[in-house]
Structure formats: structure tokens, C-alpha cells
VEXPABA-683179 format. One record per residue (C-alpha): residue number from 0; x, y, z. Coordinates in steps of 0.25 Angstrom, whole numbers, plus 5000, padded with zeros to 4 digits. Layout:
N
<r i="NUM" x="X" y="Y" z="Z"/>
...
This chain:
315
<r i="0" x="5000" y="5000" z="5000"/>
<r i="1" x="5005" y="5014" z="4997"/>
<r i="2" x="5003" y="5025" z="5007"/>
<r i="3" x="5003" y="5039" z="5004"/>
<r i="4" x="5008" y="5046" z="5016"/>
<r i="5" x="5006" y="5061" z="5019"/>
<r i="6" x="5017" y="5067" z="5027"/>
<r i="7" x="5015" y="5081" z="5032"/>
<r i="8" x="5025" y="5091" z="5038"/>
<r i="9" x="5039" y="5091" z="5034"/>
<r i="10" x="5041" y="5078" z="5026"/>
<r i="11" x="5053" y="5071" z="5021"/>
<r i="12" x="5053" y="5061" z="5009"/>
<r i="13" x="5056" y="5047" z="5014"/>
<r i="14" x="5067" y="5039" z="5007"/>
<r i="15" x="5062" y="5027" z="5000"/>
<r i="16" x="5063" y="5014" z="5008"/>
<r i="17" x="5058" y="5000" z="5007"/>
<r i="18" x="5046" y="4997" z="5015"/>
<r i="19" x="5035" y="4987" z="5017"/>
<r i="20" x="5025" y="4998" z="5014"/>
<r i="21" x="5027" y="5008" z="5003"/>
<r i="22" x="5024" y="5023" z="5007"/>
<r i="23" x="5022" y="5034" z="4997"/>
<r i="24" x="5026" y="5047" z="5005"/>
<r i="25" x="5020" y="5060" z="5000"/>
<r i="26" x="5024" y="5073" z="5007"/>
<r i="27" x="5013" y="5083" z="5010"/>
<r i="28" x="5018" y="5096" z="5014"/>
<r i="29" x="5011" y="5107" z="5021"/>
<r i="30" x="5002" y="5100" z="5031"/>
<r i="31" x="4991" y="5107" z="5038"/>
<r i="32" x="4997" y="5114" z="5051"/>
<r i="33" x="4988" y="5105" z="5060"/>
<r i="34" x="4994" y="5092" z="5053"/>
<r i="35" x="5008" y="5097" z="5054"/>
<r i="36" x="5007" y="5101" z="5069"/>
<r i="37" x="5001" y="5087" z="5072"/>
<r i="38" x="5012" y="5081" z="5064"/>
<r i="39" x="5023" y="5088" z="5072"/>
<r i="40" x="5017" y="5085" z="5085"/>
<r i="41" x="5015" y="5070" z="5083"/>
<r i="42" x="5026" y="5066" z="5074"/>
<r i="43" x="5038" y="5075" z="5075"/>
<r i="44" x="5050" y="5070" z="5068"/>
<r i="45" x="5063" y="5077" z="5063"/>
<r i="46" x="5060" y="5075" z="5048"/>
<r i="47" x="5046" y="5072" z="5045"/>
<r i="48" x="5033" y="5075" z="5053"/>
<r i="49" x="5023" y="5065" z="5048"/>
<r i="50" x="5009" y="5070" z="5050"/>
<r i="51" x="5000" y="5059" z="5045"/>
<r i="52" x="5000" y="5048" z="5035"/>
<r i="53" x="4988" y="5044" z="5027"/>
<r i="54" x="4985" y="5031" z="5020"/>
<r i="55" x="4983" y="5036" z="5005"/>
<r i="56" x="4978" y="5023" z="5000"/>
<r i="57" x="4963" y="5024" z="4997"/>
<r i="58" x="4952" y="5017" z="5005"/>
<r i="59" x="4948" y="5004" z="4998"/>
<r i="60" x="4937" y="4995" z="5001"/>
<r i="61" x="4942" y="4983" z="5009"/>
<r i="62" x="4943" y="4970" z="5000"/>
<r i="63" x="4942" y="4957" z="5007"/>
<r i="64" x="4952" y="4950" z="4997"/>
<r i="65" x="4963" y="4961" z="4999"/>
<r i="66" x="4961" y="4958" z="5014"/>
<r i="67" x="4962" y="4943" z="5013"/>
<r i="68" x="4975" y="4945" z="5005"/>
<r i="69" x="4980" y="4953" z="5017"/>
<r i="70" x="4975" y="4943" z="5027"/>
<r i="71" x="4983" y="4932" z="5019"/>
<r i="72" x="4996" y="4940" z="5020"/>
<r i="73" x="4994" y="4941" z="5035"/>
<r i="74" x="4993" y="4926" z="5036"/>
<r i="75" x="5008" y="4925" z="5033"/>
<r i="76" x="5011" y="4934" z="5045"/>
<r i="77" x="5003" y="4926" z="5054"/>
<r i="78" x="5008" y="4913" z="5050"/>
<r i="79" x="5023" y="4917" z="5051"/>
<r i="80" x="5021" y="4924" z="5064"/>
<r i="81" x="5015" y="4911" z="5070"/>
<r i="82" x="5026" y="4902" z="5064"/>
<r i="83" x="5036" y="4912" z="5071"/>
<r i="84" x="5029" y="4910" z="5084"/>
<r i="85" x="5028" y="4895" z="5083"/>
<r i="86" x="5043" y="4893" z="5083"/>
<r i="87" x="5043" y="4897" z="5098"/>
<r i="88" x="5037" y="4889" z="5109"/>
<r i="89" x="5024" y="4894" z="5116"/>
<r i="90" x="5032" y="4902" z="5127"/>
<r i="91" x="5020" y="4904" z="5135"/>
<r i="92" x="5026" y="4913" z="5145"/>
<r i="93" x="5026" y="4925" z="5135"/>
<r i="94" x="5011" y="4925" z="5136"/>
<r i="95" x="5010" y="4925" z="5151"/>
<r i="96" x="5004" y="4938" z="5156"/>
<r i="97" x="5014" y="4944" z="5167"/>
<r i="98" x="5021" y="4931" z="5166"/>
<r i="99" x="5033" y="4929" z="5175"/>
<r i="100" x="5043" y="4929" z="5164"/>
<r i="101" x="5040" y="4942" z="5158"/>
<r i="102" x="5038" y="4954" z="5168"/>
<r i="103" x="5038" y="4967" z="5160"/>
<r i="104" x="5037" y="4979" z="5169"/>
<r i="105" x="5024" y="4987" z="5167"/>
<r i="106" x="5018" y="4977" z="5157"/>
<r i="107" x="5008" y="4966" z="5160"/>
<r i="108" x="5006" y="4955" z="5150"/>
<r i="109" x="5013" y="4944" z="5143"/>
<r i="110" x="5027" y="4945" z="5136"/>
<r i="111" x="5019" y="4944" z="5123"/>
<r i="112" x="5010" y="4956" z="5127"/>
<r i="113" x="5022" y="4964" z="5130"/>
<r i="114" x="5029" y="4961" z="5117"/>
<r i="115" x="5016" y="4963" z="5109"/>
<r i="116" x="5013" y="4977" z="5116"/>
<r i="117" x="5027" y="4982" z="5114"/>
<r i="118" x="5026" y="4978" z="5100"/>
<r i="119" x="5013" y="4985" z="5098"/>
<r i="120" x="5018" y="4997" z="5105"/>
<r i="121" x="5030" y="4998" z="5095"/>
<r i="122" x="5021" y="4996" z="5083"/>
<r i="123" x="5011" y="5006" z="5088"/>
<r i="124" x="5021" y="5017" z="5087"/>
<r i="125" x="5022" y="5014" z="5072"/>
<r i="126" x="5007" y="5015" z="5071"/>
<r i="127" x="5004" y="5000" z="5068"/>
<r i="128" x="4991" y="5000" z="5076"/>
<r i="129" x="4985" y="5012" z="5069"/>
<r i="130" x="4984" y="5003" z="5057"/>
<r i="131" x="4969" y="4997" z="5056"/>
<r i="132" x="4975" y="4983" z="5054"/>
<r i="133" x="4983" y="4983" z="5066"/>
<r i="134" x="4978" y="4980" z="5081"/>
<r i="135" x="4987" y="4980" z="5093"/>
<r i="136" x="4986" y="4970" z="5104"/>
<r i="137" x="4988" y="4981" z="5115"/>
<r i="138" x="4982" y="4994" z="5108"/>
<r i="139" x="4981" y="5001" z="5121"/>
<r i="140" x="4996" y="5001" z="5124"/>
<r i="141" x="5001" y="5007" z="5111"/>
<r i="142" x="5008" y="5020" z="5109"/>
<r i="143" x="5004" y="5030" z="5098"/>
<r i="144" x="5011" y="5029" z="5085"/>
<r i="145" x="5024" y="5037" z="5082"/>
<r i="146" x="5020" y="5037" z="5067"/>
<r i="147" x="5010" y="5046" z="5062"/>
<r i="148" x="4996" y="5040" z="5060"/>
<r i="149" x="4991" y="5034" z="5047"/>
<r i="150" x="4977" y="5037" z="5042"/>
<r i="151" x="4972" y="5023" z="5038"/>
<r i="152" x="4961" y="5022" z="5028"/>
<r i="153" x="4949" y="5017" z="5036"/>
<r i="154" x="4944" y="5004" z="5031"/>
<r i="155" x="4939" y="4998" z="5043"/>
<r i="156" x="4927" y="5002" z="5051"/>
<r i="157" x="4931" y="5008" z="5065"/>
<r i="158" x="4933" y="4997" z="5075"/>
<r i="159" x="4940" y="4993" z="5088"/>
<r i="160" x="4942" y="4978" z="5085"/>
<r i="161" x="4955" y="4972" z="5091"/>
<r i="162" x="4955" y="4957" z="5094"/>
<r i="163" x="4970" y="4956" z="5098"/>
<r i="164" x="4966" y="4952" z="5112"/>
<r i="165" x="4960" y="4940" z="5106"/>
<r i="166" x="4971" y="4937" z="5097"/>
<r i="167" x="4981" y="4938" z="5108"/>
<r i="168" x="4973" y="4928" z="5116"/>
<r i="169" x="4972" y="4918" z="5105"/>
<r i="170" x="4986" y="4919" z="5101"/>
<r i="171" x="4992" y="4917" z="5115"/>
<r i="172" x="4982" y="4907" z="5120"/>
<r i="173" x="4979" y="4899" z="5107"/>
<r i="174" x="4989" y="4902" z="5095"/>
<r i="175" x="5002" y="4902" z="5102"/>
<r i="176" x="4998" y="4889" z="5110"/>
<r i="177" x="4996" y="4882" z="5097"/>
<r i="178" x="5007" y="4888" z="5089"/>
<r i="179" x="5019" y="4885" z="5098"/>
<r i="180" x="5025" y="4874" z="5105"/>
<r i="181" x="5023" y="4873" z="5120"/>
<r i="182" x="5035" y="4878" z="5129"/>
<r i="183" x="5045" y="4889" z="5131"/>
<r i="184" x="5057" y="4892" z="5123"/>
<r i="185" x="5060" y="4905" z="5129"/>
<r i="186" x="5058" y="4913" z="5116"/>
<r i="187" x="5049" y="4923" z="5122"/>
<r i="188" x="5053" y="4935" z="5114"/>
<r i="189" x="5052" y="4928" z="5101"/>
<r i="190" x="5039" y="4921" z="5104"/>
<r i="191" x="5033" y="4934" z="5108"/>
<r i="192" x="5038" y="4942" z="5096"/>
<r i="193" x="5031" y="4931" z="5087"/>
<r i="194" x="5019" y="4932" z="5095"/>
<r i="195" x="5018" y="4947" z="5093"/>
<r i="196" x="5019" y="4944" z="5078"/>
<r i="197" x="5008" y="4933" z="5078"/>
<r i="198" x="4999" y="4942" z="5086"/>
<r i="199" x="5000" y="4954" z="5077"/>
<r i="200" x="4999" y="4946" z="5064"/>
<r i="201" x="4986" y="4939" z="5070"/>
<r i="202" x="4980" y="4952" z="5075"/>
<r i="203" x="4982" y="4959" z="5061"/>
<r i="204" x="4976" y="4947" z="5054"/>
<r i="205" x="4964" y="4946" z="5063"/>
<r i="206" x="4961" y="4961" z="5064"/>
<r i="207" x="4961" y="4961" z="5049"/>
<r i="208" x="4947" y="4955" z="5050"/>
<r i="209" x="4942" y="4970" z="5051"/>
<r i="210" x="4947" y="4972" z="5037"/>
<r i="211" x="4941" y="4959" z="5032"/>
<r i="212" x="4928" y="4962" z="5039"/>
<r i="213" x="4927" y="4976" z="5033"/>
<r i="214" x="4930" y="4971" z="5019"/>
<r i="215" x="4919" y="4960" z="5021"/>
<r i="216" x="4909" y="4971" z="5026"/>
<r i="217" x="4912" y="4980" z="5014"/>
<r i="218" x="4909" y="4968" z="5005"/>
<r i="219" x="4896" y="4964" z="5011"/>
<r i="220" x="4890" y="4975" z="5019"/>
<r i="221" x="4876" y="4970" z="5016"/>
<r i="222" x="4878" y="4958" z="5024"/>
<r i="223" x="4887" y="4963" z="5035"/>
<r i="224" x="4880" y="4975" z="5039"/>
<r i="225" x="4867" y="4969" z="5044"/>
<r i="226" x="4875" y="4959" z="5052"/>
<r i="227" x="4884" y="4970" z="5058"/>
<r i="228" x="4871" y="4978" z="5062"/>
<r i="229" x="4865" y="4966" z="5069"/>
<r i="230" x="4879" y="4964" z="5076"/>
<r i="231" x="4878" y="4949" z="5071"/>
<r i="232" x="4893" y="4945" z="5074"/>
<r i="233" x="4890" y="4930" z="5070"/>
<r i="234" x="4884" y="4933" z="5057"/>
<r i="235" x="4895" y="4943" z="5054"/>
<r i="236" x="4905" y="4933" z="5057"/>
<r i="237" x="4898" y="4923" z="5048"/>
<r i="238" x="4897" y="4932" z="5036"/>
<r i="239" x="4912" y="4936" z="5038"/>
<r i="240" x="4916" y="4921" z="5038"/>
<r i="241" x="4921" y="4915" z="5025"/>
<r i="242" x="4925" y="4901" z="5027"/>
<r i="243" x="4931" y="4898" z="5014"/>
<r i="244" x="4941" y="4910" z="5016"/>
<r i="245" x="4944" y="4905" z="5030"/>
<r i="246" x="4947" y="4891" z="5025"/>
<r i="247" x="4956" y="4896" z="5014"/>
<r i="248" x="4963" y="4905" z="5025"/>
<r i="249" x="4966" y="4893" z="5034"/>
<r i="250" x="4971" y="4884" z="5022"/>
<r i="251" x="4980" y="4896" z="5018"/>
<r i="252" x="4985" y="4898" z="5032"/>
<r i="253" x="4989" y="4883" z="5033"/>
<r i="254" x="4996" y="4883" z="5020"/>
<r i="255" x="5004" y="4895" z="5023"/>
<r i="256" x="5008" y="4890" z="5037"/>
<r i="257" x="5012" y="4877" z="5031"/>
<r i="258" x="5021" y="4885" z="5022"/>
<r i="259" x="5027" y="4895" z="5031"/>
<r i="260" x="5028" y="4886" z="5043"/>
<r i="261" x="5035" y="4874" z="5036"/>
<r i="262" x="5048" y="4878" z="5042"/>
<r i="263" x="5043" y="4879" z="5056"/>
<r i="264" x="5037" y="4865" z="5057"/>
<r i="265" x="5049" y="4859" z="5064"/>
<r i="266" x="5052" y="4856" z="5079"/>
<r i="267" x="5042" y="4861" z="5088"/>
<r i="268" x="5034" y="4868" z="5077"/>
<r i="269" x="5032" y="4855" z="5069"/>
<r i="270" x="5018" y="4852" z="5075"/>
<r i="271" x="5009" y="4860" z="5083"/>
<r i="272" x="5001" y="4855" z="5095"/>
<r i="273" x="4986" y="4856" z="5096"/>
<r i="274" x="4981" y="4847" z="5107"/>
<r i="275" x="4966" y="4848" z="5110"/>
<r i="276" x="4963" y="4862" z="5105"/>
<r i="277" x="4953" y="4869" z="5096"/>
<r i="278" x="4962" y="4865" z="5084"/>
<r i="279" x="4961" y="4850" z="5085"/>
<r i="280" x="4969" y="4839" z="5091"/>
<r i="281" x="4978" y="4836" z="5079"/>
<r i="282" x="4992" y="4841" z="5079"/>
<r i="283" x="4993" y="4853" z="5069"/>
<r i="284" x="5004" y="4858" z="5061"/>
<r i="285" x="5007" y="4873" z="5059"/>
<r i="286" x="4999" y="4876" z="5047"/>
<r i="287" x="4987" y="4870" z="5052"/>
<r i="288" x="4989" y="4877" z="5066"/>
<r i="289" x="4990" y="4890" z="5059"/>
<r i="290" x="4977" y="4888" z="5051"/>
<r i="291" x="4970" y="4884" z="5064"/>
<r i="292" x="4975" y="4897" z="5071"/>
<r i="293" x="4969" y="4905" z="5059"/>
<r i="294" x="4956" y="4897" z="5060"/>
<r i="295" x="4954" y="4897" z="5075"/>
<r i="296" x="4960" y="4911" z="5078"/>
<r i="297" x="4963" y="4920" z="5067"/>
<r i="298" x="4950" y="4918" z="5059"/>
<r i="299" x="4941" y="4919" z="5071"/>
<r i="300" x="4947" y="4932" z="5076"/>
<r i="301" x="4947" y="4938" z="5063"/>
<r i="302" x="4932" y="4935" z="5062"/>
<r i="303" x="4930" y="4941" z="5075"/>
<r i="304" x="4937" y="4954" z="5071"/>
<r i="305" x="4929" y="4954" z="5058"/>
<r i="306" x="4916" y="4953" z="5066"/>
<r i="307" x="4920" y="4963" z="5076"/>
<r i="308" x="4923" y="4973" z="5065"/>
<r i="309" x="4910" y="4970" z="5058"/>
<r i="310" x="4902" y="4973" z="5071"/>
<r i="311" x="4910" y="4986" z="5073"/>
<r i="312" x="4907" y="4990" z="5059"/>
<r i="313" x="4893" y="4994" z="5063"/>
<r i="314" x="4887" y="5004" z="5063"/>
């Protein structure tokens, strides 16, 4: 995506640089005095005072197929993150609230909580959580960004949906237990770093349900609007559900995991335990395990986000 960035006050021409995002910078001289004053107060620098950045790409109607393409790309991020976490043992001590091993002055929570909130604080400073597709696990503990705000085009109906507390519970008490070998290998830092990557990837994927719900609403307002007005969550979920797409998704996850996880199926990662749990009694290999994680956790939580979004889309 190309962004047209408007820069006010004294502006310098940036040098070309390789970047994951391509920015087209356009200098705009002579800002309004109020804008310039606000710019100097909030973002003073020695070379450039950036007043505001505007997303110049036009507002487009959400397309469900385009969104599915983005969701497919997010699958790789989740699969690789889970593969990385699976190489370490469970290390249950890192999930203990105020456990004996990690006593951090002024902080109450687990070692994972600490690393996650500190990561979010750092990312918040560069405005990660001002983006509509990002959701913090600790939104009340974040500092203000040090970068100027971006004016995102509003494609979603205003909402306050954040299910990260459920994602955290499911991840710590269900997914990690199934993903890792029991025991303690003392790799606490590495385990937590990978936990953070898993949680952030899962959160982004699940909350993308808002965009999916908006696209489905735009494509079929006549059917969704009466259900929304009646607050019929069950009927909304039924209308949102596409079993054929879900089955295709689960097959794709299993195929990708079989390809990406081939090298990790050695030693303690060769097979994963199940026991008498919701996934059945058979011993499952990694690809089937990841498909089950999607089926029992990612898809239901995504649907929950979609339904909540639909209900908040009224009136």
C-alpha cells in the first residue's frame, strides 16, 4: 500500500531507504498556525516537526475474498510461532501469578504477563495499538505514542471489542499444554518470547473477525439487519458460518503444518500427547494438532468477535 504522508512545519526530504512499507512523502509548506503550534508542542525535533500523517488511499468497500487472502497469510505467522514455542518444554513456572521464581518489584502477575506488558509498552510508543487491526492485552497500561497519529480511514463501525483475556486463558491453559512436552528445561526467557509472538499472532487473526463481519454485513445487509435489530446472536452466528470454508481452512492448516513442521518432528517433538481430552484419545502428530487448535479455539473465538461486532453495529 502506498501512503501519502502530509508533513507540516519545517520539512526535510527523506533519503531513499529499503522498507517493508513504501512511503511517498509529500512536503506541504505553510501549515495553519494552529496546526504548527500543536505540532511544535507535541512533536518537537531538531530537524522535522511532523504535525499529522494522513492515509491517502481511498476508502474501499471491504471485499471478503481480499480479507481471506490476508487471513491465509496470517496462518503462516501463527504456524511458525507455534513451531518455535514447541521446541521448548512447558516450563509451567513462567505462567504462575506471583510465583516464587519471579518476583519483580512493583509488578503483580506472571513472568509471561511481565514480558508481554513490557513488549506492548514499547510497541505502543510507535503507535502499534492505534491501528484498527491491533489489540493490546494490557490496554490500560500503555504509554502515549511518541510518533504523530495516523488518520486511518474508518472502515469499521465504532466498537470496543477486545477478547484478548479469553485468548490468554485459552493459550495458557489449553494450547501450551497441548503444544509442549511436560517438564522444565530452564529456557524461561526463550519460552516467553515465543509465547508473546504466539499471543500477538493469534490476537490479530481472531480480531480480524471484525473486518470479516463488516464485509459480510455489507454484502448481505437485508439478512443481517433484522437479526441485529432483534439481537439474535445465535441466528447471526449461523448466518456467519460457512462450513465449506472452515473445512477448507482446516485442511490447509494441516497441509502447511506438515510442510513447515517437518524438521521439528524429532526427539520430544516427534509426537504430541492427547490423553482423554476434547481432541480424542489418539496420539496426534503436529499437523493434526494445529488443525485442532484452529478448529476448537481460533475459529470459535473469531466467530465470537464477529457476532459481537454485528451486535455492536446497531443502531
